[in-house]
C-alpha positions as CSV (number, residue, x, y, z in Angstrom):
1,M,101.0,170.7,169.5
2,S,104.8,170.8,170.5
3,K,107.4,173.0,168.6
4,S,109.2,169.9,167.4
5,I,106.1,168.4,165.8
6,V,105.3,171.6,164.0
7,V,108.9,171.7,162.6
8,A,108.6,168.2,161.6
9,L,105.2,168.8,159.6
10,N,106.7,171.7,158.1
11,L,109.7,169.5,156.9
12,L,107.5,166.9,155.8
13,A,105.4,169.4,153.8
14,I,108.7,170.6,152.0
15,L,109.6,167.0,151.2
16,S,106.1,166.3,150.0
17,V,106.5,169.1,147.6
18,G,109.6,167.5,146.2
19,L,108.3,163.9,146.3
20,F,105.1,164.9,144.2
21,A,106.9,167.4,141.9
22,Q,107.0,164.5,139.4
23,Q,103.3,164.0,139.6
24,S,101.0,165.2,136.9
25,C,100.3,168.9,136.8
26,P,97.9,170.7,136.8
27,M,96.0,168.8,139.4
28,S,92.9,166.9,138.5
29,R,89.8,166.9,140.4
30,D,90.5,163.6,142.0
31,D,94.2,164.7,143.0
32,L,92.8,167.8,144.8
33,L,90.3,165.7,146.7
34,V,93.0,163.2,147.8
35,W,95.3,165.8,148.9
36,A,92.4,167.4,150.9
37,R,91.8,164.1,152.6
38,T,95.4,163.3,153.5
39,K,97.6,166.3,153.5
40,V,98.1,169.4,155.9
41,Y,97.2,173.0,155.0
42,A,100.9,174.0,154.1
43,S,101.5,171.1,151.7
44,L,98.0,171.5,150.2
45,S,98.1,175.2,149.6
46,T,101.8,175.0,148.3
47,R,100.6,172.2,145.8
48,I,97.7,174.2,144.5
49,S,99.9,177.3,144.1
50,S,102.8,175.5,142.3
51,C,100.8,173.0,140.2
52,K,97.5,174.8,139.5
53,I,94.1,173.1,139.1
54,A,92.9,171.5,135.7
55,V,89.3,171.9,136.3
56,A,87.1,175.0,136.9
57,A,86.3,176.3,140.3
58,T,82.6,175.4,140.3
59,P,80.1,175.3,143.3
60,A,80.2,171.5,142.9
61,L,83.9,171.4,143.4
62,Q,83.7,173.6,146.2
63,Q,81.4,171.4,148.1
64,A,83.3,168.3,147.3
65,L,86.6,169.9,148.5
66,F,85.1,170.9,151.8
67,A,83.7,167.4,152.3
68,A,87.2,166.0,151.7
69,I,88.7,168.2,154.3
70,E,86.1,167.3,156.7
71,S,87.0,163.6,156.2
72,N,90.9,164.3,156.7
73,K,92.0,162.1,159.8
74,G,95.4,163.4,159.8
75,P,97.0,165.8,162.4
76,G,96.5,168.7,160.1
77,R,92.7,168.5,160.0
78,E,92.0,171.2,162.3
79,S,94.2,173.5,160.4
80,L,92.6,172.6,157.1
81,I,89.1,173.1,158.4
82,Q,90.1,176.7,159.9
83,N,91.6,177.7,156.5
84,R,89.3,176.0,154.2
85,D,87.9,179.4,152.8
86,A,91.5,180.4,152.1
87,I,92.1,177.1,150.3
88,W,89.1,177.8,148.2
89,T,90.1,181.2,147.2
90,L,93.6,179.4,146.1
91,V,91.8,177.1,144.0
92,E,89.7,179.8,142.4
93,A,92.9,181.8,141.7
94,N,94.5,178.8,140.1
95,S,91.7,177.3,138.2
96,P,90.7,177.8,134.6
97,K,88.4,180.7,134.4
98,V,84.8,179.7,133.6
99,V,83.8,181.5,130.5
100,V,80.1,181.9,130.4
101,P,78.7,182.5,126.9
102,P,76.4,185.4,126.6
103,P,72.8,184.3,126.4
104,K,71.5,184.0,122.9
105,P,69.7,187.1,122.1
106,S,65.8,186.4,121.8
107,L,63.3,188.0,119.6
108,P,61.0,190.7,120.9
109,I,57.8,189.6,122.6
110,V,54.4,191.2,121.5
111,D,52.2,190.7,124.7
112,S,49.3,192.5,122.9
113,F,48.1,194.4,119.7
114,E,44.5,195.1,119.6
115,A,41.8,197.6,118.7
116,S,39.1,199.1,120.8
117,S,35.7,197.2,120.6
118,G,32.5,198.3,119.1
119,E,31.1,199.1,115.5
120,V,33.1,201.7,113.6
121,A,31.7,203.8,110.7
122,V,33.9,204.1,107.5
123,G,35.8,207.4,108.1
124,G,35.6,206.8,111.8
125,S,38.3,205.8,114.1
126,V,39.6,203.2,116.6
127,R,41.9,203.3,119.3
128,L,44.8,200.9,119.0
129,S,46.7,199.6,122.0
130,W,50.0,197.5,122.2
131,K,52.5,196.1,124.7
132,V,55.9,195.0,123.5
133,R,59.0,193.7,125.4
134,G,62.4,193.4,124.4
135,A,62.4,195.6,121.4
136,N,64.8,198.3,120.3
137,S,62.3,199.7,117.9
138,V,58.6,199.4,117.3
139,S,56.7,200.7,114.3
140,I,53.2,200.5,113.2
141,Q,51.9,201.0,109.6
142,P,50.1,202.4,107.8
143,G,50.1,206.0,109.0
144,I,51.4,205.7,112.6
145,G,55.3,205.0,112.3
146,E,57.8,204.7,115.1
147,V,56.1,204.3,118.6
148,D,56.9,203.5,122.2
149,S,56.9,199.9,123.2
150,I,53.7,200.4,125.3
151,S,51.2,203.1,124.1
152,T,47.9,203.7,122.3
153,A,47.0,205.6,119.1
154,T,43.7,206.7,117.5
155,V,43.5,206.1,113.7
156,A,40.9,206.6,111.1
157,V,39.8,203.3,109.2
158,D,38.4,202.6,105.8
159,A,36.0,199.7,105.0
160,S,38.8,197.3,105.9
161,T,42.2,198.4,107.2
162,Q,45.2,196.2,108.2
163,F,47.6,197.5,110.7
164,S,51.1,195.9,111.0
165,L,53.2,196.2,114.0
166,V,57.0,195.3,113.7
167,A,59.1,195.1,116.7
168,R,63.0,194.8,116.2
169,N,66.1,194.0,118.2
170,P,69.5,192.4,117.3
171,A,67.9,189.0,117.4
172,G,65.6,190.0,114.5
173,A,62.1,191.2,113.9
174,V,58.6,190.0,114.9
175,R,55.5,191.1,112.9
176,R,51.9,191.2,114.3
177,D,49.0,192.1,112.0
178,L,45.7,193.5,113.0
179,S,42.6,193.9,110.7
180,V,40.0,196.3,111.6
181,S,36.6,196.4,109.6
182,A,34.3,199.3,109.4
183,K,30.8,199.6,108.3
184,E,29.7,201.8,105.5
185,V,27.0,204.1,107.5
186,L,25.1,206.5,105.3
187,P,23.8,209.6,106.9
188,R,20.1,209.5,107.6
189,F,18.0,212.7,107.6
190,S,14.5,213.9,108.5
191,F,13.2,217.1,107.2
192,S,11.3,219.4,109.4
193,E,8.6,221.2,107.5
194,R,7.9,223.7,110.2
195,E,11.6,224.8,110.4
196,Q,12.6,223.9,106.8
197,M,15.6,222.4,108.3
198,S,17.0,218.9,108.4
199,Y,17.8,216.6,111.4
200,A,20.6,213.9,111.3
201,W,20.0,210.5,112.9
202,I,22.6,209.8,115.7
203,P,22.7,206.0,116.3
204,K,22.6,204.3,119.6
205,G,25.9,204.3,121.4
206,G,28.1,206.0,124.0
207,G,25.4,205.2,126.6
208,F,22.8,207.0,124.6
209,N,19.8,205.8,122.6
210,G,19.5,207.1,119.2
211,F,18.3,210.7,118.7
212,W,18.0,213.3,116.0
213,L,20.2,216.5,116.0
214,G,20.0,219.4,113.7
215,E,22.1,219.0,110.7
216,T,23.3,222.7,111.2
217,E,23.0,225.3,113.5
218,V,19.4,227.0,113.8
219,T,19.3,229.4,110.9
220,V,17.8,232.9,110.9
221,G,15.0,231.6,108.6
222,A,14.0,228.8,110.9
223,W,13.8,231.2,114.0
224,K,11.6,233.6,112.0
225,R,9.3,230.7,111.0
226,V,8.9,229.4,114.6
227,M,9.5,232.5,116.8
228,G,9.3,235.3,114.5
229,A,11.9,238.1,113.9
230,P,14.6,238.2,116.4
231,S,14.0,240.8,119.2
232,W,17.6,241.8,119.3
233,D,19.8,243.8,116.8
234,S,22.3,242.0,114.3
235,K,24.8,244.9,114.9
236,W,27.8,244.4,117.3
237,T,30.4,246.7,118.6
238,I,34.0,245.3,118.1
239,A,37.0,247.3,119.5
240,G,34.8,250.4,119.2
241,K,33.6,249.9,115.8
242,E,30.0,248.7,114.7
243,V,29.9,245.5,112.7
244,D,26.6,244.2,111.2
245,Y,27.0,240.4,110.4
246,N,23.5,240.1,109.0
247,P,21.9,243.4,108.1
248,G,18.3,243.4,109.1
249,W,18.4,239.6,109.4
250,R,17.8,239.4,105.8
251,D,20.0,236.5,105.0
252,E,17.9,233.5,106.3
253,Q,20.7,230.8,105.6
254,M,22.9,232.6,108.2
255,P,23.1,230.9,111.5
256,L,21.2,232.9,114.2
257,I,23.7,234.7,116.5
258,G,23.3,236.6,119.8
259,V,20.8,234.1,121.1
260,M,20.5,233.7,124.9
261,Q,20.4,230.0,126.3
262,Q,17.0,230.5,127.6
263,E,15.8,231.8,124.2
264,A,17.4,228.7,122.5
265,E,15.7,226.4,124.9
266,S,12.3,228.0,124.2
267,Y,12.7,227.5,120.4
268,C,13.7,223.8,120.8
269,A,10.6,223.2,123.0
270,A,8.6,224.8,120.4
271,V,9.6,222.3,117.8
272,D,9.4,219.3,120.4
273,G,13.0,219.0,121.2
274,R,15.6,220.5,123.6
275,L,19.3,221.5,123.7
276,P,21.7,218.7,123.9
277,S,24.0,218.0,126.9
278,E,27.6,218.4,126.2
279,K,28.2,214.6,126.3
280,E,25.4,214.1,123.7
281,W,26.9,217.0,121.7
282,E,30.4,215.5,121.7
283,Y,29.2,211.9,121.0
284,A,27.4,213.2,117.8
285,L,30.3,215.2,116.6
286,R,32.7,212.3,117.2
287,A,30.3,209.9,115.1
288,G,31.1,207.0,117.5
289,S,34.8,207.6,117.0
290,E,37.7,209.0,119.3
291,V,38.9,211.6,116.9
292,E,39.3,215.3,117.8
293,L,38.7,216.5,114.2
294,Y,36.5,214.7,111.7
295,G,38.7,216.0,108.7
296,V,41.2,218.6,107.7
297,L,40.1,221.7,109.8
298,D,40.1,224.1,106.9
299,L,37.6,221.9,105.0
300,I,35.2,221.3,107.9
301,A,35.2,224.4,110.1
302,W,35.0,228.3,109.8
303,Y,37.5,229.5,112.4
304,G,39.9,232.4,113.1
305,N,42.3,231.5,110.3
306,N,39.8,231.3,107.4
307,S,36.7,233.0,108.2
308,G,37.9,236.4,107.0
309,R,38.8,238.0,103.6
310,S,42.4,236.6,103.8
311,R,43.8,233.7,105.6
312,I,45.6,234.6,108.7
313,D,47.4,232.9,111.7
314,S,45.0,233.6,114.6
315,A,47.2,231.5,117.0
316,A,50.0,233.9,116.3
317,I,47.8,236.9,116.9
318,W,46.3,235.4,120.2
319,G,49.9,234.4,121.2
320,D,51.5,237.7,120.8
321,G,50.2,238.9,124.1
322,S,47.2,240.7,122.6
323,K,44.3,241.4,125.0
324,I,40.9,239.9,123.9
325,E,39.6,243.1,122.5
326,N,42.8,243.7,120.4
327,Y,42.6,240.2,119.0
328,K,38.9,240.7,118.1
329,A,39.9,244.1,116.4
330,K,42.5,242.4,114.3
331,L,40.2,239.7,113.1
332,S,37.5,242.3,112.5
333,E,39.9,244.3,110.4
334,N,40.2,241.0,108.4
335,G,36.6,241.0,107.9
336,N,36.2,237.6,110.1
337,G,32.7,236.6,110.9
338,P,30.1,233.9,110.8
339,H,29.2,232.2,107.5
340,R,26.1,230.5,105.9
341,V,25.5,227.1,107.0
342,K,26.3,224.1,105.0
343,G,29.5,225.6,103.6
344,M,31.8,223.1,105.2
345,R,32.1,219.2,104.9
346,A,29.9,217.0,107.2
347,N,31.1,214.4,109.8
348,P,30.2,210.8,109.1
349,W,26.7,211.2,110.5
350,G,26.0,214.2,108.3
351,L,26.4,216.9,110.8
352,R,27.7,220.3,109.6
353,D,29.4,223.1,111.4
354,M,29.8,221.0,114.7
355,L,33.1,222.7,114.7
356,G,33.7,226.5,114.1
357,N,31.3,229.0,112.8
358,L,29.4,229.4,116.2
359,W,30.0,228.1,119.8
360,E,27.0,226.0,120.6
361,W,24.8,226.2,123.9
362,T,24.3,222.9,125.9
363,T,22.3,222.1,129.0
364,T,25.3,221.3,130.9
365,K,26.2,223.8,133.7
366,Y,29.8,224.8,134.2
367,D,29.0,226.2,137.7
368,S,26.1,228.1,139.3
369,K,26.6,231.1,137.0
370,E,27.9,229.6,133.7
371,V,26.9,227.1,131.0
372,I,29.1,224.9,128.9
373,L,29.5,225.9,125.1
374,R,31.0,223.6,122.6
375,G,32.6,223.7,119.1
376,G,34.4,226.8,118.7
377,S,33.5,229.8,116.4
378,W,34.6,231.9,113.6
379,L,36.5,233.9,116.1
380,S,38.5,230.9,117.6
381,F,42.2,230.0,117.2
382,P,42.7,226.4,116.2
383,A,43.4,224.9,119.6
384,E,39.7,225.8,120.4
385,V,38.2,224.1,117.4
386,R,38.3,220.4,118.4
387,A,36.0,217.8,119.9
388,S,37.2,217.8,123.4
389,Y,37.6,221.6,124.0
390,R,35.1,223.3,126.3
391,S,34.2,227.0,126.8
392,R,31.6,228.7,129.0
393,D,29.5,231.7,129.2
394,D,26.7,233.6,131.0
395,P,23.5,231.9,129.9
396,A,21.9,235.3,129.7
397,G,24.5,236.9,127.6
398,R,24.5,237.7,123.8
399,S,27.5,237.2,121.6
400,S,28.1,237.4,118.0
401,D,29.8,233.9,117.9
402,I,27.2,231.7,119.9
403,G,24.3,229.9,118.5
404,F,22.6,226.5,119.0
405,R,21.1,223.4,117.4
406,C,18.3,221.4,118.7
407,L,18.0,217.6,119.6
408,R,14.7,215.8,119.0
409,E,14.0,212.2,120.4
410,Q,11.1,211.6,118.1
411,I,11.4,211.9,114.2
412,P,10.7,215.4,113.1
């Protein structure tokens, strides 16, 4: 293009501005597209800058503008095509800003709120699980309170318990209710005349057929009736001092202490039973639930805090850096020791002293040298006295805080 033609086009653009100055401003959509089809780059860009655009710079407008530029048959078409992105930038800068209203807040969404399946006994527990989206806070009542949006909780149930989940955010609240029914399961017992001890029925579940389990740990009296007098002494040396927890084995309602695993197995075999595995033992303790404790610890177990003359904080004593012998010495000074059976509340299936009093032998091996013990004892600090805690010992060892109970598959 010759220099004279360029000069002429620029003069034409200047004249065009003056010519169209009286036209309506800001430019309508149709005005913009007419200019894009008929004008040169200089006049179009000047017009946009001086007159502004009346409509928003939307993707649809951009598409129409570029199509109009393509259809321009004038001498300025090539320049318009080369500068179309710059033209669009001018349109965006001189158009009303598109105000996008904030999205209307939506209520929280409760994807799930459910209880674990299976029969539950009154006083037992269920595992609740839930998943909530878009909530600032989530709470579950009764008895749970504020929770995470996705989580689980194990809770006790009565005959019929309704749980309510409430999820909140600025848009409002959503509530979901969940009813859980529990069956009244009365403990069922069978009395062994030979042992003068009761066995509690453990219902089918947890992968087990039903079985009978000793209501308590085997007592001194039961051992004498079946096996004769214990062949070991009732005296123990604690921190250099001799302690006799049942002088002469006279108190027959005391649990038998100091028994080795093989001796316990021999007793159970003699009454047509056996020791439980640790899984059988734990299933029976939990009574078909998922709880760690089947009641307030001080009401269901003799343990380090409450098995002596005065109540003490055994966890604090254990945690002060004391070695095990020092820990035992401090508890011995307080008169801690085993207690008579049936002194504490039973679990829902009628079992007593499953937690505390004495650790109990199982048939489950820890390794080639040791066997699993469950339940905690009069010597335990609280963290050991719960359903899932495991200890271990040499099956040939004797200890003042180890005993046992038998499992029988046939009615005693």
